[in-house]
C-alpha positions in Angstrom: -24.5 -19.9 44.5 -25.6 -19.9 48.0 -22.9 -18.1 49.1 -23.2 -15.4 46.1 -26.3 -13.2 48.0 -24.6 -13.5 51.0 -21.8 -11.8 50.3 -23.2 -9.1 48.1 -25.8 -8.1 50.6 -23.7 -8.2 53.7 -21.1 -6.0 52.1 -22.2 -4.5 49.1 -26.2 -3.9 49.4 -25.4 -2.7 52.9 -23.0 -0.7 52.8 -24.7 1.5 49.5 -28.1 1.3 52.1 -26.3 2.7 54.8 -23.7 5.3 53.0 -27.7 6.8 51.0 -29.3 6.8 54.3 -26.4 9.3 56.1 -26.2 11.4 53.3 -29.7 11.7 53.2 -30.1 12.7 57.1 -27.4 15.0 56.6 -29.8 16.8 54.4 -32.4 16.9 56.8 -30.9 20.6 58.5 -30.7 21.6 55.0 -34.4 20.7 54.7 -35.3 22.4 58.1 -33.5 25.4 57.4 -35.3 25.6 53.5 -39.1 25.3 55.5 -37.6 28.0 57.7 -36.4 30.4 55.0 -39.5 29.3 52.6 -42.6 30.3 55.6 -40.6 33.2 57.7 -39.9 35.4 54.5 -39.0 38.7 55.5 -37.8 40.9 52.4 -37.0 44.2 53.7 -34.9 43.0 56.2 -32.8 40.0 54.0 -29.8 39.3 56.3 -31.6 39.2 59.6 -34.4 36.8 57.7 -31.6 34.5 56.9 -29.7 34.7 59.9 -32.5 34.3 62.1 -33.8 31.1 60.1 -30.2 29.9 60.7 -29.8 30.2 64.2 -33.7 29.3 64.2 -32.9 25.9 63.0 -29.9 24.9 64.8 -31.3 26.4 68.5 -31.7 23.6 71.1 -35.3 24.3 71.0 -35.8 22.2 67.5 -33.6 18.9 68.4 -36.2 17.2 69.5 -37.7 17.7 66.2 -34.4 17.2 64.2 -33.9 14.1 65.9 -37.8 12.8 65.1 -37.1 13.5 61.4 -34.1 11.7 61.5 -36.1 8.6 63.2 -38.0 9.2 60.4 -35.9 9.1 57.1 -34.3 6.1 58.7 -37.1 4.0 58.8 -38.3 5.7 55.3 -34.9 4.6 53.5 -34.8 1.4 55.3 -39.0 0.4 53.9 -37.2 1.9 50.8 -34.2 -0.4 50.7 -36.4 -4.1 51.5 -38.7 -3.1 48.7 -35.7 -2.5 45.7 -35.5 -4.3 42.8 -34.5 -4.2 39.7 -37.3 -6.8 38.0 -40.7 -5.8 39.5 -43.7 -7.9 39.5 -46.0 -6.1 36.9 -49.5 -6.6 37.4 -51.6 -7.7 34.2 -55.1 -6.6 35.1 -57.0 -4.1 38.0 -57.6 -7.0 39.8 -54.2 -7.9 40.0 -52.9 -4.6 41.0 -55.7 -4.7 43.5 -54.3 -7.9 45.3 -51.1 -6.1 45.0 -51.9 -3.1 46.5 -53.5 -5.3 49.4 -50.8 -7.9 50.0 -49.5 -7.8 53.6 -45.9 -5.8 52.3 -47.9 -3.2 50.8 -50.3 -2.6 53.6 -47.2 -2.4 56.1 -45.6 0.0 53.7 -49.0 2.4 53.2 -49.0 1.4 57.5 -45.4 2.8 57.8 -45.7 5.9 55.8 -49.2 6.9 57.3 -47.3 7.2 61.0 -44.2 8.7 59.4 -46.1 10.7 57.5 -48.2 12.1 60.8 -45.1 12.7 62.6 -43.3 14.8 59.8 -46.5 17.4 59.0 -46.2 17.5 63.2 -42.6 18.9 62.9 -43.2 21.0 59.6 -46.0 22.1 61.7 -44.3 23.1 65.2 -40.9 24.1 63.4 -43.0 27.0 61.3 -45.3 28.2 64.9 -46.0 27.6 68.0 -50.5 28.0 66.6 -49.6 24.4 65.5 -46.9 22.9 68.1 -50.4 21.3 70.1 -53.8 19.6 69.7 -55.0 21.9 72.7 -55.0 25.7 73.4 -56.7 27.2 75.8 -60.4 28.4 75.4 -61.2 31.8 75.2 -62.7 33.2 77.8 -61.7 30.3 80.2 -59.8 32.7 82.1 -62.9 34.7 83.0 -64.5 31.3 83.7 -62.6 29.1 85.0 -64.1 29.2 88.4 -67.6 28.8 87.6 -66.7 26.2 85.0 -66.3 22.9 85.5 -65.7 20.9 82.5 -62.2 21.2 80.6 -60.7 24.9 80.0 -59.2 23.8 76.9 -60.3 23.7 73.6 -59.3 20.9 70.6 -56.6 22.6 68.2 -58.0 21.2 64.8 -55.5 23.6 62.7 -53.3 21.0 64.5 -55.2 18.4 63.4 -56.0 19.3 60.2 -51.8 19.9 59.1 -51.6 16.2 61.0 -54.5 14.5 59.3 -53.1 16.2 56.0 -49.9 14.3 56.4 -51.7 10.5 57.3 -53.3 11.2 53.8 -50.5 12.3 52.0 -48.3 9.7 53.3 -51.2 7.2 51.9 -50.9 8.8 48.8 -46.8 8.5 48.5 -47.4 4.4 49.1 -49.8 4.3 46.4 -48.1 6.3 43.6 -44.7 4.4 45.2 -46.2 1.1 43.8 -48.7 2.1 41.2 -46.3 3.7 39.5 -43.2 1.5 40.3 -40.9 3.6 41.9 -39.1 0.7 43.9 -38.1 -0.5 40.8 -33.9 0.7 40.2 -33.6 2.5 37.2 -30.3 2.1 36.0 -29.1 5.6 34.2 -28.1 5.6 30.8 -25.2 7.6 31.1 -23.1 6.8 34.1 -22.0 9.9 36.5 -20.5 10.5 39.2 -23.0 10.6 42.7 -22.3 14.2 43.4 -23.6 15.2 40.2 -26.6 13.0 39.5 -27.7 14.5 43.1 -27.1 18.2 42.3 -29.0 17.8 38.8 -32.1 15.9 40.1 -32.8 17.8 44.3 -33.9 21.2 42.3 -36.5 18.7 40.0 -37.0 16.6 43.0 -38.7 19.4 44.9 -40.7 20.5 42.3 -42.0 17.3 41.3 -43.1 17.3 45.2 -44.6 20.8 45.4 -46.6 19.5 42.4 -47.8 16.6 43.5 -49.2 17.5 46.7 -50.6 20.6 45.1 -52.7 17.9 43.0 -53.8 16.2 46.2 -54.9 18.7 48.2 -58.1 18.9 46.8 -58.4 15.5 47.5 -57.9 15.6 51.4 -60.0 19.2 51.4 -63.0 17.5 50.1 -62.6 14.7 52.2 -62.2 17.0 55.1 -65.4 18.6 54.8 -67.2 15.4 54.4 -65.6 13.4 57.2 -64.2 16.3 59.7 -66.8 16.5 62.0 -66.3 13.1 63.3 -62.6 13.3 63.2 -62.8 16.3 65.4 -65.6 14.3 67.6 -63.3 11.4 67.8 -60.4 13.7 69.0 -62.4 15.3 71.0 -63.7 12.8 72.8 -60.8 10.6 73.4 -58.4 14.0 74.3 -61.4 15.0 76.7 -61.3 18.2 75.1 -63.8 21.2 74.3 -64.8 21.3 70.3 -63.1 24.5 68.4 -65.2 27.1 68.1 -65.0 27.2 64.5 -65.4 24.7 62.8 -62.6 23.6 60.0 -64.9 21.0 58.2 -67.5 24.2 57.2 -66.3 26.1 53.9 -65.7 29.1 56.0 -63.0 27.3 58.3 -61.7 25.7 55.1 -61.1 28.8 53.3 -58.0 30.0 55.4 -55.5 30.6 53.3 -53.0 30.3 56.0 -54.2 27.0 56.6 -53.9 26.2 52.7 -50.2 27.5 53.1 -49.3 25.5 56.1 -50.8 22.2 54.2 -48.9 22.8 51.2 -46.0 23.8 52.8 -45.7 20.8 55.4 -47.0 18.7 52.4 -43.4 19.7 49.9 -41.7 19.4 53.0 -43.1 15.8 53.7 -42.6 14.8 49.9 -39.3 15.9 49.5 -37.5 14.3 52.5 -38.9 11.0 51.6 -38.0 11.2 47.6 -34.3 12.5 48.9 -34.1 9.4 50.7 -35.7 7.2 47.8 -33.2 9.2 45.7 -30.1 8.5 47.2 -30.8 5.2 47.7 -31.4 4.3 44.0 -28.1 6.9 43.3 -25.9 4.5 45.4 -27.4 1.2 44.0 -27.6 2.4 40.8 -23.4 3.3 40.6 -20.9 0.6 38.4 -19.3 -2.0 40.6 -16.5 -4.0 39.4 -16.0 -7.3 39.5 -13.0 -9.2 39.6 -12.4 -11.1 36.4 -10.6 -13.3 37.7 -9.1 -14.4 41.2 -6.0 -16.1 42.4 -7.7 -16.7 46.0 -9.9 -19.5 46.5 -12.4 -18.1 48.4 -12.6 -14.7 46.1 -13.7 -17.3 43.3 -17.5 -17.1 43.6 -17.3 -13.0 43.6 -15.9 -13.0 39.8 -18.0 -11.6 36.8 -18.9 -15.2 35.2 -20.5 -15.8 38.6 -22.4 -12.4 38.7 -23.7 -12.8 35.0 -25.2 -16.1 35.5 -26.8 -15.2 39.3 -30.4 -15.9 39.1 -31.0 -15.3 42.8 -30.0 -11.9 43.0 -30.7 -10.0 39.6 -29.2 -7.3 41.1 -26.3 -8.6 41.0 -26.5 -10.1 37.9 -27.7 -6.2 36.5 -24.8 -5.2 37.8 -22.3 -7.8 36.7 -23.8 -7.1 32.9 -23.1 -2.9 33.6 -19.7 -3.7 34.5 -19.2 -6.3 31.1 -20.3 -4.0 29.1 -18.2 -1.0 30.4 -15.0 -3.4 30.4 -16.2 -4.5 26.7 -16.3 -0.6 25.8 -13.1 0.9 27.9 -10.9 -1.2 29.5 -8.4 -3.3 27.4 -6.2 -4.7 30.1 -9.7 -6.5 31.4 -10.9 -7.7 28.3 -7.4 -9.9 28.1 -8.6 -11.8 30.7 -11.5 -12.6 29.0 -10.2 -13.7 26.1 -7.6 -15.3 28.0 -7.2 -19.8 28.7 -7.4 -21.2 31.8 -4.2 -22.6 33.8 -3.8 -25.7 33.1 -6.0 -27.0 30.9 -6.3 -24.4 28.3 -9.9 -24.1 28.1 -11.8 -20.7 27.6 -14.0 -20.8 30.4 -14.2 -17.2 31.5 -15.5 -16.7 28.0 -17.8 -19.5 27.3 -19.4 -18.3 30.9 -20.3 -15.0 29.8 -20.9 -15.9 26.0 -23.4 -18.2 27.3 -25.2 -16.5 30.3 -25.3 -13.4 27.2 -26.7 -15.3 24.9 -29.4 -17.0 27.1 -30.2 -13.4 28.2 -31.0 -12.4 24.1 -32.5 -16.2 23.3 -35.3 -15.7 26.4 -36.5 -12.1 24.5 -36.4 -13.8 21.1 -38.6 -16.6 22.4 -40.9 -14.7 24.4 -41.5 -11.7 21.6 -42.3 -14.9 19.1 -44.6 -16.1 21.6 -46.2 -12.5 21.9 -46.7 -12.2 18.2 -48.3 -15.7 17.7 -50.6 -15.3 20.8 -52.0 -12.1 18.9 -52.2 -14.2 15.7 -54.3 -16.8 17.6 -56.3 -14.2 19.2 -56.6 -12.5 15.4 -57.9 -15.8 13.9 -61.2 -16.8 15.4 -63.4 -16.1 12.1 -64.2 -19.2 11.4 -63.1 -23.0 12.6 -60.8 -25.2 11.0 -63.0 -28.3 10.0 -60.1 -30.4 10.6 -60.0 -29.6 14.2 -64.1 -30.0 14.7 -63.6 -33.3 15.5 -60.6 -32.9 18.0 -62.9 -29.8 19.4 -65.3 -32.4 20.7 -62.8 -34.3 23.0 -63.0 -30.6 24.8 -66.3 -30.1 25.6 -66.1 -30.1 29.1 -63.2 -27.3 28.8 -65.5 -25.1 25.9 -68.1 -25.1 28.7 -65.8 -24.1 31.4 -64.4 -21.4 29.3 -67.6 -20.0 28.5 -68.8 -19.4 31.8 -65.8 -18.0 32.3 -66.5 -15.4 29.3 -69.9 -15.1 30.5 -68.6 -14.0 34.0 -66.6 -11.5 32.3 -69.1 -9.8 30.5 -70.5 -8.4 34.3 -69.6 -5.2 34.1 -67.8 -5.0 37.5 -65.9 -8.4 36.8 -65.0 -7.0 33.1 -64.0 -3.5 34.8 -61.4 -5.9 37.3 -60.2 -8.3 34.5 -59.5 -6.3 32.1 -55.6 -6.0 30.6 -53.9 -2.3 31.6 -52.8 -0.9 29.2 -49.2 -1.3 28.1 -48.8 -4.2 31.0 -48.1 -7.3 28.4 -45.2 -4.8 26.7 -44.2 -3.7 30.2 -44.0 -7.3 31.2 -42.1 -8.8 28.0 -39.3 -6.1 28.0 -39.3 -5.5 31.6 -35.4 -6.5 31.0 -34.5 -4.3 28.0 -31.7 -2.7 30.2 -30.2 -5.9 30.7 -30.1 -6.9 27.0 -28.9 -3.4 26.0 -25.9 -4.0 27.9 -25.9 -7.6 26.8 -25.8 -6.6 23.5 -23.0 -3.4 24.2 -20.9 -6.0 25.7 -21.0 -8.5 23.2 -20.7 -6.3 20.3 -17.3 -4.9 21.5 -16.1 -8.2 22.5 -16.3 -9.9 19.1 -15.3 -6.4 17.6 -12.2 -6.4 20.2 -11.5 -9.4 19.5 -10.3 -9.3 16.0 -6.9 -7.9 17.3 -6.2 -8.5 20.7 -7.8 -12.4 20.9 -4.5 -14.2 20.3 -5.7 -17.9 21.0 -8.7 -17.6 19.2 -11.7 -18.5 21.7 -14.1 -16.2 19.9 -14.1 -17.6 16.8 -15.9 -20.2 17.6 -18.7 -18.6 19.1 -19.2 -16.1 16.6 -21.5 -18.0 14.2 -24.0 -18.6 17.9 -23.2 -15.1 18.5 -24.4 -13.5 14.9 -27.0 -15.8 14.8 -28.9 -14.8 18.1 -28.0 -11.0 16.9 -29.6 -11.8 14.2 -33.0 -13.8 14.9 -33.4 -11.0 18.2 -33.1 -7.9 15.2 -35.6 -10.0 13.3 -38.2 -10.5 16.3 -37.8 -6.8 17.5 -38.6 -5.7 14.1 -41.7 -7.9 13.4 -42.6 -7.1 16.8 -42.5 -3.3 16.4 -44.8 -3.5 13.0 -47.8 -4.7 14.6 -50.6 -2.2 15.3 -50.4 -3.3 19.2 -46.9 -3.2 20.1 -47.7 0.8 21.7 -46.4 4.1 21.1 -43.1 5.7 22.8 -44.7 7.3 25.9 -45.1 11.0 25.9 -42.8 13.1 28.1 -44.4 16.7 28.7 -47.3 14.9 30.9 -44.6 14.4 33.9 -41.9 16.1 35.7 -38.3 15.5 34.7 -38.3 13.4 38.2 -41.0 11.4 37.6 -40.3 10.7 33.6 -40.2 6.9 32.7 -39.5 5.7 36.1 -41.1 2.1 35.1 -38.4 2.4 32.4 -41.3 1.9 29.6 -38.7 3.6 27.1 -36.1 1.0 27.2 -37.6 -1.3 24.9 -37.8 1.6 22.0 -33.7 1.1 22.4 -33.8 -2.6 21.6 -33.4 -2.3 18.0 -31.5 0.6 17.6 -28.8 -1.1 19.6 -29.4 -4.7 18.0 -28.6 -2.7 14.4 -25.7 -1.0 16.0 -24.1 -4.1 17.3 -24.5 -5.8 14.3 -22.9 -2.9 12.4 -20.2 -2.7 14.8 -19.1 -6.6 14.0 -19.9 -6.3 10.7 -17.2 -3.0 10.2 -14.5 -4.2 12.2 -14.5 -8.1 10.2 -15.6 -6.7 6.9 -15.4 -9.1 4.3 -14.5 -11.7 6.5 -17.8 -11.6 7.7 -19.1 -13.9 4.5 -16.6 -16.3 5.7 -18.3 -17.1 8.7 -20.4 -20.7 8.8 -23.9 -19.2 8.9 -27.6 -20.5 7.6 -28.6 -19.4 4.3 -31.0 -17.5 5.4 -28.9 -15.7 8.5 -26.4 -15.4 5.8 -29.0 -13.2 3.3 -29.4 -11.2 6.8 -25.8 -10.3 7.7 -25.1 -9.1 3.8 -27.9 -6.3 4.8 -25.2 -5.1 7.4 -22.6 -5.0 4.6 -20.9 -2.1 3.6 -22.0 -2.1 -0.7 -18.6 -3.0 -1.8 -18.5 -5.5 0.4 -21.9 -7.2 -0.6 -22.2 -9.6 -3.4 -25.4 -9.3 -5.6 -27.4 -6.3 -3.9 -27.3 -3.3 -6.3 -26.3 0.3 -5.0 -29.0 2.2 -4.6 
């Protein structure tokens, strides 16, 4: 088990990270060219506009800015890779979320993105025009009075300062949204596609989403600069020993500059596009299928087999990729299924099937137990109308604990503490179903393997596990059915409030696919086994539930509708 994280992280994870960031670096010149096309529109001379922007994008004068942008993209991709996870920690209260945002890793992430965003904003401003490329400009009338003036002859270019600090503000907001929206969670696509088609589909949506987010954030930056801009200008003048600019931007006339607004909006969109492109490519590469060997004849490759991947707890990404491979194997690969149903030589033991089925059933039982505990907790919290007389004597032993609970309840009634200690909406449900995608793959893999065993399992290795599989599926079906009937189960989040690139980043909607997945798995198994499903040894309760999934002709005792 100790070698699995080493080989995967050093070979697969590192290779996919480097490949994704190389493609992100190659897309930087395309982004620069698009930026120049957007800011230097000349519809009267289209060919001169297009060719001129192309030559300007590759001119030696801009090579330095391209190198800076490449470096920033690589640093951003490395930061995304360090925080990438398939099982994020979901804060349950505002206080827990605040602690998460103030953790050392989050602060380093925020500081890194603030610096990167300032560099990217400066590069974007310098690429657009020379009026933003320097923090200082010759003061008006300095050539006439240079012999009489003793002080500095350059003034602060406040427009450049405004643009650079807008990048810092957007970088900070980007880092906050990164953790608040759980964007470091690796989201697997429902339908596996080639990387090229996913990138081609999502890149236009990414540009629209970046522009939308920037336009929502800029009013906050304008308000902040109006209130604090004078202090920033004074500090910059003292730091660089420059005279203040003649027109202060921290005033209403200065902030009403349409050209400055256009520059901030375009530069911010360019900034978000580069950061999101690196993020998107990283997630697309790591969400690709990895085909594990079902069996290996090499001694040093035994820890890289599918049976080891599905039970890997040290690296959750390995387990997710293992169950994804198991799901696809069970559905589309008859040759690999034969290895699942095979026996070990020598000995004749079904080690592979036993490991795969045990790990799969452990995932299903874990969700079933969590659902039962959640239902129990909701029932306990709702039964506090009157005390049980039989428990009065036992409750007297915990008077000290009761006093502490009353003190805690009193503190929670304080408005400020109540705000921070109040549970976030959908937080408990998100924590309960954060491995919903894994459960769906387990259901697909188990059901198709069991169904295929009806004709392909020549040794009967699956037959002994059929009662356990059906018991786990029926128990999970009942637990999910009860959970979604409760009023606190939540509703499906609306998809109209978000743009396509930002829809369901945290995987909230995947929980609503669990009950249909369990139902489909049960019907798939029952339809293959037909009347023989009645002879599977189950408890009377589970047999009664299984009859509900049998066809009407094979389900005795159930009247036709």
